[in-house]
N, C-alpha and C positions, 0 to 999 in steps of 0.2 A: 350506578355511582350517583351519589346525591348531587343535586343541583343547588348551588349556593345562591342565596338571594343577592340582589344588587341594591345598594343604598346610595341615593343622590341627594344633594342639597343645592339650593340655588336661590337667586333673588333677582329682582328687576326694579327699575325706577322709570316712570314715564311722566311726561308733560303733555297735556292735552289742550288744544285750542280749536274751537271754543269749548268751554265746559258747560254742563247743564246739571239739572237736579240729581240725576242718577249717574253722572259721569264727572267726578271731581277733576280739577285741573292738574293735581299732582297725586300720583299713586305709587306707593312703595310696597313691594311684596317680597316675602321670604317663604321658602317652602322646604320640606323634607319629604322624600319619597322612598318607599321600599317596594321592590318589584321581584317577583319570583315566577319562573316558568314551572307550572305544575306538570305539564306534559308537552313534549315537543316531538314525539315520535321516535326518540332516540338519536336526534340529530347531534346534540352536544356531546353525548357519549361517544358517538362514532367519530366526531372530529378529534376528541381527546385521544381515543385509541390510535387514530391516524398519526397524531403528533408523537405518541409513544413509539410507534413503529418507525417513524422517520428518525427519531433519536437513536433507536437501536441500529438502524442502517448506518448512521454516521459513525457509530462505535465500531461496527464491522468494517467499514471502509478504512478507518484509522488502523485497525489491526492488520488488515490485508496489505496496506502500504508498508507497515513495519516489516512484515514477513518478506515482501518482495525486495525491500532494501537489504534485509539480512542476507538473502540469496545473492544479491549483487556483491555484497561485501565478501561473501565466501568465495565467489568466482575470482574477484580481484586478489584476495588473500592468497589463494593457492596458485594463481597465476604468478604472483610475486615469488612464491616459494619455488615454482618451476624455473623461473628466470634465474633465481639465486643458484639453483643446482646446476643450470647450464653454465653460468659464470664460473662456478667452482671447477667444472669439467674442463672448460676452455683455459682457465688459469693453470691447471695441472698440465694440460697439453702444451701450453706456452712454455712452462718451466722445463718440461721434458725436451721440447724442441731446442730450446736455448742451450741446454746441456749437450745435446747431440751435435749442435752446430759447433760448439767449442771443441768437442772431441774430434769431429771430422776435420776441422781446421788443423789440429795437431797432427792428424794422420796425413793431411795434405803436405804439411811441412816435411814429413818423413817419407813422402812419395807413395803412401799407401792409399790415397784417395785423390780425386780430381776436383778442380774448381767447380765443375758442373755439379758435383755432389753437394758442394757447399751452397751453390745458387739455389738448388732445388729445396734444400732444407730452409734456407732463408726466406724463399718465396712462400712456402707453407707457413712459416713462422709469422711473417708479416700479414698474410691473409687471416691467420688465426687471431692476431691482435685486432684487425679490423672488425672481425665478427664479434670479438669480445667487447669492443667499444660500442658497437651497435646494440648488443644485448644489455650493456649497462645503461644505455640511453632508454631502452625499452623498460628496464627495471624502474628507472626514475619516473618515467611516464606513468607506469602502473601505480607507483607509490602516490603520485600526485592525484591520480584518479580515485584511489582508495581514500585519500584524505578529503577529497571533494565530497565523496558520498557519505563518509562516516564522521567527518569533522575531527578525526584523530590522526596523529602522526604515525606513519608506517615505518619509521626508522628502527623501532625496537619491537618486532612482532614475535610473540610467543608461538612455539610450534604446537598448535592444538590439532586434535583429530576428532572425528565423530565416532560415536559408538556404533558397533555393528547392528544393523536393523534386525530386531527380533520381536515377534508378536506385536507388530505395529497395527493398530486399528485405524481403518480409513474413516475420515470425516470430511465433510464438505468444506470447500474454501470459504473464507470470510466474504469474498466477493459474491459468492452464490447466496450466502446468508443475507448479505446486504440487498441483493436483488429480491429475495423472498420477502424481506421486511418492507421494501418499497412497494412490492405487489400488494402486500397486506394493507399498507397505508392507502394505496389507491382504492382498494376494495372498500375500506371504511369511508373514503370520500364519496364513493358511489352510494353507500348506505345513508350518508348524511343528506345527499340530494334526494334520495327516495323518501326520506322522512318528511320532506316538504309536502307530500300528499296526505300525511297523517294529521289528525286534529291538533291544533296548537292551543293549549290552555294556559292562561296567564292570570296571576293574582297580583294586584297592586294596591297600595295604600299611600295616600298623599295628604299631608297636613300643610295648610297654607295660612299665613298670618299677613294681614294687610294694614296699611296706614294711609289715610286720605287727608289731603290739604286742598285749599283753594276750592271749597265747595260752594255751590249755589243754593241759597235758601230763599224760599218764597214765603209770603205772608202766611203764617200758620203752619208751614211745612218745613221740615229739615231733611237734608239728604241722608243723614245718619240712619234714618228709619228704613231706607231702601238698600243701604250698603252693608255687606257682610264683611266684618273685619277678620274673621277666622273661619276656617272650614276644614273638615276632614272628609276625604273621599275614598271609599273602599270600592274596588271594582274587580269583578271577575269577567274575563273575556275569553271567548272561544271562537276560533275561526278555522276554516278548512278550505284548501284549494280544490275547487270542483272542476275547473276547466282552464287550461293554459295552452291549448293546441299542442299538447305533448312536449312543451318546451323543456321542463325538468326531466321528463322521461328520456328525451333524446340526449340531454347532457349526461344523464346517468349511463346511458348506453355507450356513449363515447368514452367515458372514463373506464367502463368495464372492458372495452376493447383494449385500452392501454394495459390493463391488468393481464388480459389474455396474451398480449404480445410479450409482456415480461415473463409470464409463466412458460411460454415457448422458449424464450431465451434461457431461462433457468434450466429447462430440460436438456437443452443442447450443452450448456456449461457443465452439467452433471456428467453427461456422457463423455465429454471431452476430458474432464478431470480424471474419471475412472480409466479412460484409455491411456492417458499419460502416466497415471500411477502404475498401471500394468506394464507399460513400456519401460518405466524407470526401474522397475524390479528386474526386468530382463536385461536392461543395460548394466545393472549392478553385477549380475551373474557373468555377463560377457567381459566386463572390465576385470573381474576377479581372475578369469582365465587369462586375459591379456597380461595381468600383473605377474602371474606365474611364468608366462612365456618370456616377459621382459627380464625377469630375475635370472632365468636360465641363460638367456642371451648375454646378459652382463657377465655371468660367471665364465661362459665360454670365451667371450671377447677378452676378459682379463687374463685367462689362462693362455690364450693364443698370443696375446701381446707379450706376456712374460717370456714365452719361448722365442718369439721372433726377435725380441729386443736382445736376448742373449746371443742369438745367431748373428744379428746385425753388428753387434759390438766386436765380434771376432771375425767378421767379414764373410760369413757363410751365406748371407742373403743381402740383396742390394737395398738401397734406401726406399725404393718403391714399395717393397714388401713391408718394410718397417713403418713407413708413413701410412700405409693402408691399415695395418694392425693398430696403429695409434689412433687413427680416425675411427675405426670400428669400436675401439674401447671407449673413446669419448662419446660417440653416438649412442652406444649401448647404455652408458651411464646416464646420459641425458634422457633417453627414452624411458629408462626404468624409473627415474625420479618423476618424470612427467606423468607416467602411468600411476605412480603412487599418489600423486596429488590429484590427478584426474579421478581416481577412485573416491577420494574424499569429497570432491565436488559432486560426484554421482550419488553419494550417500545423502548429501544435503538436498539434492534435487528429489530424491526418493522421499525424504521426510516432508519436503515442501508439497509434493503432489499427494501425500497422505493427509494433507490438511494440517500439518504440524508446523511449528516454528523451529527451523533447523538449530537455532542457538540453544534450544532446550536439550539437545543431544550431544553437545560438545563435552568432551572429557579432558 
């Protein structure tokens, strides 16, 4: 890469006491200088490459932060959906219990049920309402947390899902790329230090213009003949470090050890990401199986509840059987919805460990 020259201008003014023939009392100077390094062993190029790697590392860090925030938003989003589904199930249960309490009270008036039957249903109803209020509080807390992370209101969330993972190509985390860029930057810093042992060749040209006052003149002599009022100086300089008791060499070695430490950290991070990517794939498969099981359990619970409810309303089963069937239906519904949303979270985690941004796969 070309090395650009430097251009400087300057000036000075001085008062000298005492003055003499070749040293006027007042001297004003102005100058312009151009300087260029013809060869520095590659030091400046190495430093420039180091800055490029540092800039790339900052961009990778920004991207990595955005992906991690996206994953957190996904967790909160589907946590909110799960809580909403639980609230829906509890509200249905509350409505059903309220209807059955009203019916049993009528039966009690006709002598077909006891006050104990009413108490049991009311106790379950009140406990269900308590659970419902706790779940609503948890929902509001999750909404506030989502708003805190994303800066967006969670009152009107769309029901989005992720595409099924197919032919996903693995790529390294931005954090790993950031570490690699930092390691490269450190390596270039070591190269810049090593360049100090190479010859340093410099070319410079300086033009100076001077003005003199308060001069001393002797009989027959004038200071003007000894003073130069303008001068151009072209200079080529070469220098090379021959001995410094290995000072720069030790500095370079210390920097290189920093790079080796980062490279070791990078290798560990690569293995960890690949391991988590593999486990995320297996977790997806397990959750798919769990989803099928939860769906079947919900169908069975709904069917059982429908039968038990009919029997309970005609007095063929007691309220214990009814309440158990109702609880199983509510639990099965909540578990099914929880598994549905957990599967979406698992997909986002899979995309994340694949080195992708989960938001790119929302449909």
